[in-house]
N, C-alpha and C positions, 0 to 999 in steps of 0.2 A: 504494500500500500504506500501511497504517497502521503506526506504529512497533511496535505489538504483533505485527502480522503479520510484519514484517521480523525480529523477534527470534526467529522460528521457522525462519528460512532459513539455510543455510550451516552451518558448524561452529563450536561454541563455542571461545572463545579465553580463556586466562587473562590477567588484566590485565598480568602480568609479561612476556607473550609478544606483546603488541600490535605490529602492523606497520602502516605507513601503508596506508590503504584499509579497515582493519577498521571495522566499525560498533560504536559504543559506545551502551549503552542506560541510561536513567535512569527512575526512578519516584519520585513523591512520595507515593504511596499504597500502601504494602506492596510487593509484587513485581510489580504490574501496570505494564507498560512504557507510558510516556506520552510519551517523548522519545527522539530518536536523533540521534547526531552521527557524523562520520567522523573517525577518528584520523588525524593527519597527522605524528606523530612527536614526540619530545622532550616527552612527557606532555601534548601539546596535541591538541585536536580542533576541527573546524569544525562549526557548527550554526546553525540559525535559531532564536533564542531564543523567538519566538512569531510568529504570523501577522502579517505586515505590518512586522515589524522587520528590520533589516539583518542579513545574515550576520555571524557573529562567530567569532573564534578564542578558545577558552577553555582553561584549564589543568585537567587531571583532578585535580590535587592541591589545588585550592581546596576548602575545607571543604564548600561546598554540593554540589559534584559528587562528592566522596568519600562524603558521606552518602547521596546518591540513586543512586549507581552500582549497577546490577544485573547487568551482564555485557557481553560483547562477542561478536561473531560475525564469521567470515571468509567472504566470498562469493568463490567461485572460478568459473572459466569453466564448470565442470561443473555448478554449482548452477543449478537451474531455478527461476526466479521467475515462475510462472504465476499 
């Protein structure tokens, strides 16, 4: 799946209600989702910054991520990802 496809699956989650395992989405160009990470708790998420780069842990409160954050989704066992 692309990050924009993943942004349509599951239930929306408020930033203040994030739980480990929730997907967090970012955009550099308006509201179009172009990047996704997985929330791991304590305002941190894990993501691959770009193709070929090492997986990183980043802080949602860093200005870059605050600026580009567009939302989060929670995927449950009931969610169908076809």
